[in-house]
C-alpha positions in Angstrom: 36.6 -20.9 -28.6 35.1 -21.1 -25.2 31.4 -21.2 -24.5 29.9 -18.5 -22.4 29.2 -19.4 -18.8 25.5 -19.7 -18.1 24.2 -17.2 -15.5 23.9 -18.5 -12.0 20.2 -18.8 -11.0 19.2 -16.4 -8.3 16.6 -17.1 -5.7 13.3 -15.3 -6.1 13.4 -12.1 -4.2 10.9 -11.6 -1.3 7.8 -9.7 -2.5 7.9 -6.0 -1.6 5.3 -4.7 0.8 2.9 -2.2 -0.6 4.1 1.3 0.0 1.4 2.2 2.5 1.4 -1.0 4.4 3.1 -0.8 7.9 3.6 -4.6 7.9 6.0 -6.8 5.9 4.4 -9.0 3.2 2.5 -12.1 4.4 4.6 -15.2 4.6 3.9 -18.2 2.5 3.5 -21.8 3.8 1.1 -22.0 6.7 -1.6 -19.5 6.0 -2.0 -18.4 9.5 -4.1 -15.4 8.6 -6.7 -17.5 6.8 -6.6 -20.1 9.6 -7.2 -17.5 12.2 -10.4 -16.3 10.6 -11.6 -19.8 9.7 -10.9 -21.2 13.1 -12.6 -18.4 14.9 -15.7 -18.8 12.8 -15.6 -22.6 13.4 -15.3 -22.0 17.2 -18.3 -19.6 17.2 -20.5 -22.0 15.2 -19.5 -24.9 17.5 -20.1 -22.8 20.7 -23.6 -21.9 19.4 -24.4 -25.5 18.4 -23.2 -27.0 21.7 -25.4 -24.6 23.6 -28.5 -26.8 24.0 -31.1 -25.8 26.5 -32.5 -28.7 28.5 -29.3 -30.8 28.2 -26.8 -31.1 31.0 -24.3 -28.3 30.8 -20.8 -29.8 30.3 -18.2 -27.1 29.5 -15.2 -29.5 29.7 -16.9 -31.8 27.2 -17.8 -28.9 25.0 -14.2 -27.6 25.1 -12.9 -31.0 24.1 -15.4 -31.2 21.2 -14.4 -27.7 19.9 -10.8 -28.8 20.0 -11.4 -32.2 18.4 -13.6 -30.7 15.7 -11.0 -28.1 14.9 -8.3 -30.8 14.6 -10.6 -32.9 12.4 -11.4 -29.9 10.2 -7.8 -29.0 10.0 -6.8 -32.5 8.9 -9.6 -32.6 6.3 -8.7 -29.2 5.0 -5.0 -30.0 4.8 -5.7 -33.4 3.1 -8.0 -31.8 0.6 -5.4 -29.1 -0.3 -2.8 -31.9 -0.7 -5.1 -33.9 -3.0 -6.1 -31.0 -5.1 -2.5 -29.9 -5.6 -1.1 -33.4 -6.1 2.2 -33.5 -8.1 4.1 -36.4 -9.4 7.1 -37.5 -7.5 8.4 -40.1 -5.3 6.4 -41.6 -2.4 8.7 -39.8 0.0 8.0 -36.5 -1.7 4.3 -37.1 -1.6 4.3 -38.0 2.1 6.5 -34.9 2.8 4.0 -32.7 0.9 1.1 -34.3 2.8 2.7 -33.7 6.2 3.5 -30.1 5.2 -0.1 -29.6 4.1 -1.5 -31.0 7.4 1.0 -29.0 9.4 0.0 -25.8 7.7 -3.5 -26.1 9.3 -2.2 -25.4 12.8 -3.5 -21.8 12.8 -7.1 -23.0 12.5 -6.7 -25.1 15.6 -4.9 -22.4 17.5 -7.7 -19.9 16.6 -10.2 -22.0 18.5 -8.2 -21.9 21.7 -9.9 -18.7 23.1 -13.2 -20.5 23.0 -11.7 -23.7 24.4 -10.0 -21.7 27.3 -13.3 -19.9 28.0 -15.2 -23.2 28.3 -12.5 -24.6 30.6 -12.7 -21.5 32.7 -16.5 -21.8 32.8 -16.1 -25.4 34.0 -13.7 -24.4 36.7 -15.7 -21.5 38.0 -19.2 -22.9 37.4 -20.2 -20.1 35.0 -23.6 -20.6 33.5 -24.2 -21.8 30.0 -26.0 -18.7 28.6 -23.3 -16.3 30.0 -20.5 -18.4 28.5 -22.2 -18.6 25.1 -22.9 -14.8 25.0 -19.4 -13.9 26.1 -17.8 -16.5 23.7 -19.8 -15.3 20.7 -19.1 -11.7 21.5 -15.3 -12.4 22.0 -15.1 -14.3 18.7 -17.0 -11.5 16.9 -14.4 -9.1 18.3 -11.6 -11.5 17.2 -13.1 -11.7 13.7 -13.0 -7.9 13.5 -9.4 -7.9 14.7 -8.4 -10.7 12.3 -10.0 -9.0 9.3 -8.5 -5.6 10.1 -5.1 -7.0 10.8 -5.0 -9.1 7.6 -6.2 -6.3 5.5 -3.5 -4.0 6.9 -1.0 -6.8 6.4 -1.7 -7.2 2.7 -1.6 -3.5 2.0 -5.1 -1.9 2.6 -5.3 1.5 4.1 -6.6 1.9 7.6 -10.1 3.0 6.7 -10.5 0.1 4.2 -9.0 -2.3 6.7 -11.5 -1.4 9.4 -14.3 -1.9 6.9 -12.9 -5.3 6.0 -12.7 -6.1 9.8 -16.3 -5.0 10.1 -17.3 -7.4 7.2 -15.5 -10.3 9.1 -17.2 -9.3 12.3 -20.5 -9.6 10.5 -20.0 -13.3 10.2 -19.9 -13.4 14.0 -23.0 -11.3 14.2 -24.8 -13.7 11.8 -23.9 -16.6 14.0 -25.2 -14.7 17.1 -28.5 -13.9 15.3 -28.8 -17.5 14.0 -28.2 -18.8 17.5 -30.9 -16.6 18.9 -33.4 -17.4 16.1 -32.8 -21.2 16.2 -33.0 -21.4 20.0 
């Protein structure tokens, strides 16, 4: 008597998009949607914090600090994710998992680039501090609206709800603008 052949394991199918979503389901791995929002908020907060009246205006220095802080935050965030999801395995497996966790933070760093580029342009053109800060905070608030709306559409929300979610994300930018005005 022969034993039955066990079934061949099949790979997990891709998740199906929600019926009313015009976009494919979000990819796994690097959570670029989360990183986009997080990096944009980080860039806004740094731009507001670096805007110190009375200090010498140094847009190139400020741009480098936005980028360095985003990289440090990405490393810290990736490392903390790695440590909280630590699994047993070989040292090589753990190092590979750490490198993957750190690499998955690239979207946060990339999301700060509009602010970095704005500061570099300000340094090249001699744009004044208050104008750069106002435009940068406004730009980042608009980007937060776009990120929130896009992500909501991507995960299956209808257009009206997605726009409300985008508005909620933009509110974070507005809070930073108000806090910057009140603190200064």
